[in-house]
VEXTIDO-665938 format. One record per residue: residue number from 1; x, y, z of N, C-alpha, C in turn. Coordinates in steps of 0.02 Angstrom, whole numbers. Layout:
N
<num->NUM nx->X ny->Y nz->Z cax->X cay->Y caz->Z cx->X cy->Y cz->Z>;
...
***
This chain:
156
<num->1 nx->529 ny->-2571 nz->-104 cax->582 cay->-2621 caz->-111 cx->575 cy->-2674 cz->-55>;
<num->2 nx->595 ny->-2734 nz->-68 cax->591 cay->-2785 caz->-17 cx->641 cy->-2775 cz->39>;
<num->3 nx->628 ny->-2804 nz->97 cax->670 cay->-2797 caz->155 cx->708 cy->-2864 cz->165>;
<num->4 nx->771 ny->-2858 nz->186 cax->812 cay->-2917 caz->196 cx->850 cy->-2910 cz->262>;
<num->5 nx->868 ny->-2967 nz->292 cax->914 cay->-2969 caz->348 cx->973 cy->-3011 cz->326>;
<num->6 nx->1032 ny->-2985 nz->339 cax->1094 cay->-3020 caz->322 cx->1137 cy->-3026 cz->384>;
<num->7 nx->1156 ny->-3087 nz->402 cax->1202 cay->-3099 caz->457 cx->1267 cy->-3125 cz->426>;
<num->8 nx->1322 ny->-3092 nz->444 cax->1386 cay->-3114 caz->417 cx->1433 cy->-3130 cz->476>;
<num->9 nx->1477 ny->-3176 nz->465 cax->1527 cay->-3197 caz->513 cx->1596 cy->-3184 cz->484>;
<num->10 nx->1634 ny->-3143 nz->519 cax->1702 cay->-3126 caz->497 cx->1753 cy->-3166 cz->539>;
<num->11 nx->1813 ny->-3171 nz->513 cax->1866 cay->-3209 caz->547 cx->1880 cy->-3177 cz->616>;
<num->12 nx->1905 ny->-3218 nz->662 cax->1918 cay->-3193 caz->729 cx->1983 cy->-3151 cz->734>;
<num->13 nx->2028 ny->-3155 nz->685 cax->2090 cay->-3118 caz->690 cx->2084 cy->-3048 cz->660>;
<num->14 nx->2026 ny->-3029 nz->633 cax->2016 cay->-2960 caz->611 cx->1987 cy->-2921 cz->671>;
<num->15 nx->1993 ny->-2855 nz->668 cax->1966 cay->-2814 caz->724 cx->1894 cy->-2797 cz->712>;
<num->16 nx->1863 ny->-2770 nz->765 cax->1794 cay->-2750 caz->758 cx->1787 cy->-2693 cz->707>;
<num->17 nx->1837 ny->-2650 nz->703 cax->1835 cay->-2594 caz->656 cx->1837 cy->-2620 cz->583>;
<num->18 nx->1873 ny->-2676 nz->571 cax->1874 cay->-2703 caz->504 cx->1806 cy->-2734 cz->485>;
<num->19 nx->1773 ny->-2763 nz->534 cax->1706 cay->-2791 caz->522 cx->1657 cy->-2734 cz->509>;
<num->20 nx->1665 ny->-2680 nz->547 cax->1622 cay->-2621 caz->536 cx->1637 cy->-2593 cz->465>;
<num->21 nx->1699 ny->-2596 nz->442 cax->1716 cay->-2571 caz->376 cx->1682 cy->-2612 cz->321>;
<num->22 nx->1676 ny->-2679 nz->331 cax->1642 cay->-2721 caz->283 cx->1569 cy->-2700 cz->279>;
<num->23 nx->1539 ny->-2687 nz->338 cax->1468 cay->-2666 caz->340 cx->1462 cy->-2595 cz->309>;
<num->24 nx->1510 ny->-2553 nz->320 cax->1508 cay->-2486 caz->288 cx->1512 cy->-2491 cz->213>;
<num->25 nx->1553 ny->-2535 nz->187 cax->1558 cay->-2546 caz->114 cx->1490 cy->-2566 cz->85>;
<num->26 nx->1457 ny->-2614 nz->119 cax->1391 cay->-2636 caz->97 cx->1344 cy->-2577 cz->99>;
<num->27 nx->1347 ny->-2537 nz->152 cax->1301 cay->-2480 caz->160 cx->1312 cy->-2427 cz->105>;
<num->28 nx->1375 ny->-2412 nz->88 cax->1387 cay->-2361 caz->37 cx->1364 cy->-2385 cz->-32>;
<num->29 nx->1376 ny->-2449 nz->-46 cax->1355 cay->-2476 caz->-111 cx->1278 cy->-2476 cz->-115>;
<num->30 nx->1247 ny->-2491 nz->-58 cax->1174 cay->-2494 caz->-55 cx->1143 cy->-2424 cz->-65>;
<num->31 nx->1172 ny->-2375 nz->-33 cax->1146 cay->-2307 caz->-41 cx->1156 cy->-2282 cz->-112>;
<num->32 nx->1211 ny->-2302 nz->-145 cax->1223 cay->-2284 caz->-215 cx->1171 cy->-2316 cz->-260>;
<num->33 nx->1146 ny->-2375 nz->-240 cax->1096 cay->-2410 caz->-279 cx->1025 cy->-2387 cz->-264>;
<num->34 nx->1017 ny->-2345 nz->-213 cax->951 cay->-2320 caz->-197 cx->918 cy->-2353 cz->-138>;
<num->35 nx->953 ny->-2397 nz->-102 cax->926 cay->-2432 caz->-45 cx->949 cy->-2398 cz->20>;
<num->36 nx->937 ny->-2432 nz->75 cax->955 cay->-2405 caz->140 cx->967 cy->-2461 cz->190>;
<num->37 nx->1013 ny->-2448 nz->237 cax->1025 cay->-2494 caz->292 cx->979 cy->-2471 cz->348>;
<num->38 nx->930 ny->-2513 nz->366 cax->880 cay->-2496 caz->417 cx->903 cy->-2514 cz->487>;
<num->39 nx->943 ny->-2567 nz->493 cax->965 cay->-2592 caz->558 cx->1036 cy->-2619 cz->551>;
<num->40 nx->1075 ny->-2608 nz->604 cax->1144 cay->-2631 caz->604 cx->1163 cy->-2648 cz->675>;
<num->41 nx->1182 ny->-2711 nz->687 cax->1201 cay->-2733 caz->754 cx->1265 cy->-2773 cz->751>;
<num->42 nx->1311 ny->-2756 nz->796 cax->1372 cay->-2798 caz->804 cx->1360 cy->-2842 cz->863>;
<num->43 nx->1360 ny->-2908 nz->852 cax->1347 cay->-2956 caz->905 cx->1409 cy->-2976 cz->943>;
<num->44 nx->1466 ny->-2960 nz->920 cax->1528 cay->-2975 caz->955 cx->1563 cy->-3037 cz->931>;
<num->45 nx->1617 ny->-3053 nz->964 cax->1657 cay->-3112 caz->949 cx->1626 cy->-3171 cz->985>;
<num->46 nx->1604 ny->-3220 nz->947 cax->1568 cay->-3276 caz->975 cx->1599 cy->-3342 cz->952>;
<num->47 nx->1590 ny->-3394 nz->992 cax->1616 cay->-3459 caz->974 cx->1572 cy->-3492 cz->921>;
<num->48 nx->1604 ny->-3520 nz->872 cax->1567 cay->-3554 caz->817 cx->1547 cy->-3624 cz->839>;
<num->49 nx->1496 ny->-3651 nz->810 cax->1473 cay->-3718 caz->826 cx->1522 cy->-3770 cz->802>;
<num->50 nx->1558 ny->-3756 nz->749 cax->1608 cay->-3801 caz->721 cx->1661 cy->-3757 cz->687>;
<num->51 nx->1719 ny->-3785 nz->674 cax->1773 cay->-3747 caz->644 cx->1756 cy->-3732 cz->571>;
<num->52 nx->1767 ny->-3669 nz->552 cax->1757 cay->-3648 caz->484 cx->1823 cy->-3616 cz->460>;
<num->53 nx->1854 ny->-3647 nz->411 cax->1918 cay->-3624 caz->383 cx->1969 cy->-3613 cz->439>;
<num->54 nx->1974 ny->-3662 nz->483 cax->2021 cay->-3663 caz->539 cx->2008 cy->-3609 cz->592>;
<num->55 nx->1949 ny->-3582 nz->594 cax->1931 cay->-3532 caz->645 cx->1880 cy->-3562 cz->693>;
<num->56 nx->1891 ny->-3549 nz->757 cax->1845 cay->-3572 caz->809 cx->1798 cy->-3517 cz->834>;
<num->57 nx->1816 ny->-3455 nz->820 cax->1774 cay->-3398 caz->839 cx->1765 cy->-3352 cz->779>;
<num->58 nx->1714 ny->-3308 nz->784 cax->1702 cay->-3261 caz->729 cx->1664 cy->-3201 cz->754>;
<num->59 nx->1673 ny->-3145 nz->719 cax->1638 cay->-3083 caz->732 cx->1571 cy->-3087 cz->695>;
<num->60 nx->1516 ny->-3078 nz->732 cax->1449 cay->-3080 caz->703 cx->1421 cy->-3009 cz->691>;
<num->61 nx->1390 ny->-2998 nz->634 cax->1361 cay->-2933 caz->617 cx->1293 cy->-2945 cz->583>;
<num->62 nx->1242 ny->-2908 nz->605 cax->1175 cay->-2911 caz->577 cx->1161 cy->-2848 cz->539>;
<num->63 nx->1137 ny->-2853 nz->478 cax->1118 cay->-2795 caz->437 cx->1046 cy->-2804 cz->416>;
<num->64 nx->1004 ny->-2755 nz->429 cax->936 cay->-2753 caz->404 cx->935 cy->-2704 cz->347>;
<num->65 nx->921 ny->-2727 nz->286 cax->927 cay->-2684 caz->227 cx->863 cy->-2681 cz->187>;
<num->66 nx->855 ny->-2626 nz->154 cax->799 cay->-2613 caz->109 cx->831 cy->-2606 cz->40>;
<num->67 nx->826 ny->-2657 nz->-2 cax->863 cay->-2658 caz->-64 cx->826 cy->-2694 cz->-119>;
<num->68 nx->850 ny->-2685 nz->-180 cax->823 cay->-2722 caz->-237 cx->855 cy->-2792 cz->-238>;
<num->69 nx->820 ny->-2841 nz->-265 cax->847 cay->-2909 caz->-268 cx->913 cy->-2913 cz->-306>;
<num->70 nx->922 ny->-2870 nz->-358 cax->984 cay->-2871 caz->-395 cx->1043 cy->-2848 cz->-351>;
<num->71 nx->1031 ny->-2801 nz->-307 cax->1085 cay->-2779 caz->-261 cx->1104 cy->-2835 cz->-214>;
<num->72 nx->1055 ny->-2873 nz->-189 cax->1068 cay->-2925 caz->-142 cx->1113 cy->-2980 cz->-174>;
<num->73 nx->1100 ny->-2996 nz->-235 cax->1143 cay->-3046 caz->-268 cx->1214 cy->-3019 cz->-277>;
<num->74 nx->1220 ny->-2955 nz->-292 cax->1286 cay->-2923 caz->-300 cx->1322 cy->-2919 cz->-232>;
<num->75 nx->1286 ny->-2902 nz->-180 cax->1314 cay->-2900 caz->-112 cx->1340 cy->-2968 cz->-92>;
<num->76 nx->1301 ny->-3020 nz->-103 cax->1322 cay->-3088 caz->-86 cx->1383 cy->-3108 cz->-126>;
<num->77 nx->1387 ny->-3087 nz->-189 cax->1445 cay->-3104 caz->-230 cx->1508 cy->-3071 cz->-200>;
<num->78 nx->1501 ny->-3008 nz->-179 cax->1560 cay->-2973 caz->-151 cx->1578 cy->-3001 cz->-81>;
<num->79 nx->1529 ny->-3021 nz->-42 cax->1545 cay->-3052 caz->22 cx->1579 cy->-3119 cz->13>;
<num->80 nx->1560 ny->-3156 nz->-40 cax->1594 cay->-3219 caz->-54 cx->1667 cy->-3208 cz->-72>;
<num->81 nx->1682 ny->-3153 nz->-106 cax->1751 cay->-3138 caz->-127 cx->1793 cy->-3110 cz->-71>;
<num->82 nx->1763 ny->-3083 nz->-19 cax->1799 cay->-3054 caz->37 cx->1829 cy->-3109 cz->80>;
<num->83 nx->1895 ny->-3108 nz->91 cax->1929 cay->-3160 caz->128 cx->1914 cy->-3157 cz->203>;
<num->84 nx->1895 ny->-3099 nz->227 cax->1881 cay->-3092 caz->299 cx->1813 cy->-3121 cz->319>;
<num->85 nx->1769 ny->-3130 nz->271 cax->1701 cay->-3155 caz->286 cx->1702 cy->-3231 cz->279>;
<num->86 nx->1686 ny->-3264 nz->336 cax->1684 cay->-3338 caz->335 cx->1617 cy->-3364 cz->307>;
<num->87 nx->1562 ny->-3337 nz->333 cax->1496 cay->-3358 caz->311 cx->1449 cy->-3298 cz->311>;
<num->88 nx->1396 ny->-3303 nz->274 cax->1343 cay->-3254 caz->275 cx->1279 cy->-3287 cz->256>;
<num->89 nx->1224 ny->-3257 nz->278 cax->1158 cay->-3281 caz->260 cx->1111 cy->-3222 cz->253>;
<num->90 nx->1077 ny->-3220 nz->198 cax->1030 cay->-3165 caz->184 cx->961 cy->-3194 cz->175>;
<num->91 nx->913 ny->-3169 nz->212 cax->843 cay->-3192 caz->205 cx->798 cy->-3132 cz->193>;
<num->92 nx->742 ny->-3143 nz->160 cax->693 cay->-3091 caz->149 cx->643 cy->-3093 cz->207>;
<num->93 nx->628 ny->-3034 nz->234 cax->582 cay->-3029 caz->291 cx->525 cy->-2982 cz->271>;
<num->94 nx->469 ny->-2987 nz->308 cax->413 cay->-2943 caz->297 cx->425 cy->-2873 cz->325>;
<num->95 nx->457 ny->-2870 nz->385 cax->473 cay->-2806 caz->415 cx->536 cy->-2815 cz->457>;
<num->96 nx->572 ny->-2759 nz->465 cax->632 cay->-2760 caz->505 cx->614 cy->-2731 cz->573>;
<num->97 nx->625 ny->-2771 nz->625 cax->607 cay->-2750 caz->693 cx->656 cy->-2696 cz->716>;
<num->98 nx->629 ny->-2644 nz->746 cax->670 cay->-2590 caz->771 cx->703 cy->-2606 cz->838>;
<num->99 nx->673 ny->-2653 nz->874 cax->700 cay->-2672 caz->940 cx->763 cy->-2712 cz->932>;
<num->100 nx->797 ny->-2722 nz->987 cax->858 cay->-2763 caz->986 cx->841 cy->-2834 cz->965>;
<num->101 nx->890 ny->-2866 nz->932 cax->881 cay->-2936 caz->913 cx->882 cy->-2979 cz->976>;
<num->102 nx->863 ny->-3041 nz->968 cax->862 cay->-3089 caz->1024 cx->932 cy->-3100 cz->1050>;
<num->103 nx->981 ny->-3100 nz->1007 cax->1050 cay->-3112 caz->1029 cx->1073 cy->-3057 cz->1076>;
<num->104 nx->1064 ny->-2994 nz->1058 cax->1086 cay->-2938 caz->1101 cx->1045 cy->-2934 cz->1164>;
<num->105 nx->980 ny->-2948 nz->1162 cax->940 cay->-2944 caz->1223 cx->959 cy->-3002 cz->1271>;
<num->106 nx->976 ny->-3059 nz->1245 cax->999 cay->-3115 caz->1288 cx->1066 cy->-3100 cz->1319>;
<num->107 nx->1109 ny->-3067 nz->1280 cax->1175 cay->-3048 caz->1304 cx->1167 cy->-2997 cz->1361>;
<num->108 nx->1122 ny->-2950 nz->1355 cax->1110 cay->-2901 caz->1409 cx->1081 cy->-2935 cz->1471>;
<num->109 nx->1037 ny->-2985 nz->1462 cax->1009 cay->-3021 caz->1518 cx->1063 cy->-3059 cz->1555>;
<num->110 nx->1109 ny->-3089 nz->1518 cax->1164 cay->-3126 caz->1549 cx->1209 cy->-3080 cz->1591>;
<num->111 nx->1222 ny->-3020 nz->1565 cax->1262 cay->-2972 caz->1602 cx->1228 cy->-2952 cz->1667>;
<num->112 nx->1164 ny->-2941 nz->1665 cax->1126 cay->-2923 caz->1724 cx->1127 cy->-2982 cz->1775>;
<num->113 nx->1118 ny->-3041 nz->1751 cax->1116 cay->-3099 caz->1794 cx->1185 cy->-3111 cz->1826>;
<num->114 nx->1239 ny->-3098 nz->1791 cax->1306 cay->-3107 caz->1819 cx->1320 cy->-3057 cz->1874>;
<num->115 nx->1291 ny->-2998 nz->1873 cax->1303 cay->-2948 caz->1924 cx->1267 cy->-2965 cz->1989>;
<num->116 nx->1214 ny->-3002 nz->1986 cax->1174 cay->-3016 caz->2045 cx->1203 cy->-3071 cz->2088>;
<num->117 nx->1172 ny->-3085 nz->2145 cax->1194 cay->-3138 caz->2191 cx->1177 cy->-3206 cz->2160>;
<num->118 nx->1225 ny->-3249 nz->2160 cax->1214 cay->-3314 caz->2130 cx->1190 cy->-3368 cz->2178>;
<num->119 nx->1190 ny->-3353 nz->2243 cax->1169 cay->-3402 caz->2291 cx->1225 cy->-3447 cz->2314>;
<num->120 nx->1211 ny->-3493 nz->2360 cax->1264 cay->-3536 caz->2385 cx->1288 cy->-3584 cz->2331>;
<num->121 nx->1350 ny->-3601 nz->2335 cax->1381 cay->-3646 caz->2286 cx->1357 cy->-3718 cz->2297>;
<num->122 nx->1333 ny->-3751 nz->2247 cax->1309 cay->-3821 caz->2257 cx->1370 cy->-3866 cz->2270>;
<num->123 nx->1358 ny->-3920 nz->2307 cax->1415 cay->-3965 caz->2320 cx->1440 cy->-3998 cz->2255>;
<num->124 nx->1504 ny->-4010 nz->2253 cax->1531 cay->-4041 caz->2194 cx->1518 cy->-4115 cz->2196>;
<num->125 nx->1538 ny->-4149 nz->2146 cax->1525 cay->-4219 caz->2139 cx->1559 cy->-4261 cz->2193>;
<num->126 nx->1615 ny->-4235 nz->2219 cax->1655 cay->-4274 caz->2266 cx->1643 cy->-4253 cz->2338>;
<num->127 nx->1605 ny->-4201 nz->2350 cax->1591 cay->-4179 caz->2418 cx->1535 cy->-4220 cz->2448>;
<num->128 nx->1539 ny->-4233 nz->2512 cax->1484 cay->-4268 caz->2545 cx->1434 cy->-4218 cz->2572>;
<num->129 nx->1449 ny->-4154 nz->2562 cax->1403 cay->-4104 caz->2588 cx->1428 cy->-4073 cz->2651>;
<num->130 nx->1472 ny->-4108 nz->2687 cax->1498 cay->-4084 caz->2750 cx->1568 cy->-4058 cz->2738>;
<num->131 nx->1583 ny->-3999 nz->2762 cax->1649 cay->-3969 caz->2754 cx->1694 cy->-3994 cz->2810>;
<num->132 nx->1751 ny->-4018 nz->2792 cax->1797 cay->-4041 caz->2843 cx->1865 cy->-4009 cz->2828>;
<num->133 nx->1898 ny->-3989 nz->2880 cax->1965 cay->-3963 caz->2873 cx->2014 cy->-4023 cz->2869>;
<num->134 nx->2078 ny->-4007 nz->2861 cax->2127 cay->-4061 caz->2856 cx->2135 cy->-4102 cz->2920>;
<num->135 nx->2124 ny->-4069 nz->2978 cax->2134 cay->-4105 caz->3040 cx->2072 cy->-4147 cz->3059>;
<num->136 nx->2016 ny->-4133 nz->3030 cax->1954 cay->-4169 caz->3046 cx->1950 cy->-4237 cz->3010>;
<num->137 nx->1992 ny->-4246 nz->2962 cax->1987 cay->-4308 caz->2924 cx->2001 cy->-4368 cz->2969>;
<num->138 nx->1968 ny->-4422 nz->2955 cax->1971 cay->-4482 caz->2997 cx->2041 cy->-4510 cz->3000>;
<num->139 nx->2079 ny->-4509 nz->2947 cax->2146 cay->-4537 caz->2948 cx->2191 cy->-4499 cz->2994>;
<num->140 nx->2182 ny->-4432 nz->3000 cax->2223 cay->-4392 caz->3046 cx->2204 cy->-4408 cz->3118>;
<num->141 nx->2138 ny->-4415 nz->3129 cax->2115 cay->-4430 caz->3198 cx->2142 cy->-4499 cz->3219>;
<num->142 nx->2138 ny->-4548 nz->3175 cax->2161 cay->-4615 caz->3190 cx->2237 cy->-4613 cz->3204>;
<num->143 nx->2274 ny->-4575 nz->3166 cax->2347 cay->-4571 caz->3175 cx->2362 cy->-4537 cz->3242>;
<num->144 nx->2325 ny->-4484 nz->3260 cax->2336 cay->-4449 caz->3323 cx->2320 cy->-4494 cz->3382>;
<num->145 nx->2266 ny->-4533 nz->3376 cax->2247 cay->-4579 caz->3431 cx->2298 cy->-4632 cz->3441>;
<num->146 nx->2327 ny->-4658 nz->3388 cax->2377 cay->-4711 caz->3395 cx->2441 cy->-4682 cz->3424>;
<num->147 nx->2458 ny->-4621 nz->3412 cax->2517 cay->-4590 caz->3440 cx->2509 cy->-4582 cz->3515>;
<num->148 nx->2449 ny->-4564 nz->3537 cax->2437 cay->-4556 caz->3608 cx->2447 cy->-4621 cz->3645>;
<num->149 nx->2430 ny->-4677 nz->3616 cax->2437 cay->-4742 caz->3649 cx->2510 cy->-4760 cz->3657>;
<num->150 nx->2553 ny->-4740 nz->3612 cax->2624 cay->-4760 caz->3613 cx->2668 cy->-4708 cz->3649>;
<num->151 nx->2640 ny->-4655 nz->3672 cax->2682 cay->-4602 caz->3701 cx->2689 cy->-4608 cz->3777>;
<num->152 nx->2682 ny->-4662 nz->3802 cax->2690 cay->-4670 caz->3874 cx->2765 cy->-4661 cz->3893>;
<num->153 nx->2779 ny->-4665 nz->3957 cax->2848 cay->-4658 caz->3977 cx->2892 cy->-4714 cz->3949>;
<num->154 nx->2950 ny->-4698 nz->3930 cax->2994 cay->-4747 caz->3901 cx->3031 cy->-4783 cz->3956>;
<num->155 nx->3025 ny->-4846 nz->3959 cax->3058 cay->-4885 caz->4011 cx->3113 cy->-4926 cz->3980>;
<num->156 nx->3170 ny->-4925 nz->4015 cax->3226 cay->-4962 caz->3989 cx->3238 cy->-5024 cz->4027>;
***
């Protein structure tokens, strides 16, 4: 049987368990048809590139399946009818990679990078590079110097 990868995006207001339930439904129907789910990855709640049906975020799920073409068309029909699924895309592949997908491996790399030392903070757009406290500012120094000139003894 041919191999397929299907990525589906579910609404952000459903829980992860509900997204897993959608994938379970696909898996049970597939096993009844004689196919198998070879790979299953939950990519998490991610920001969408543009709003889809008034949603800015969505739960992403990857399914690697071994199925007949007739099952794939039926699966897509049922995903289209499911209100929780915003978008899906199914493509035929030569083989399903057993390793983590690029999305999950990049996510793991980002977590590792966040834990490490980030180095010194670069100066912001408005900094001159020199750190000054409130009393070091020139206007305070000028004000203090002018006070010293006027604080002589008061003569009547």
